[in-house]
Steps between C-alpha positions, in 0.01 A plus 500: 500500500331168429350325798541126468602367841231368731467417868215280616376569851239308697245716681186458700200595292436794733854631440449476125175696528673767711784536249258522207295764682804713586628475142162614370490796739849600380393462137763232439501145377569242770842435344593869502372543854692201638815597307493851645433380855774235484760738363426773755331742261232708672154424366273801466133415531275709280240556772750627755669725245164660425430550870839670547429738209158584641638561849764732357228699322298520821813615683549786254132599514502493879798733510306754292187463717701547819664814364168651392324405826779666697574186697810554709825367361532262796155352437568471128836332560342246736245400236760489224732285715219250546435487126871461430517215751207327328682528166818358648314215667330416173830518312655251740203264491555130462505546121787748500323774312717773361310830517 
């Protein structure tokens, strides 16, 4: 698909800086970032995706530690629920990260 149509939009300089920064964090050009946001496509930011992967790894490691330390299932479930909630909160952040 060839992209040839343009839309010119006036912004405050601070808005332009914010859009450029968010596009950079997502690893996208400004055009790709704005196109995705305007068409309702969820934008995955590289930083947040990495954090989600790391939290999932910590979650798995913690499960093993809890089992070996003989922590009660109720205690383990409480900790795991908190980690799961953190992952969900991050996934629903203002950037719409998909874990």
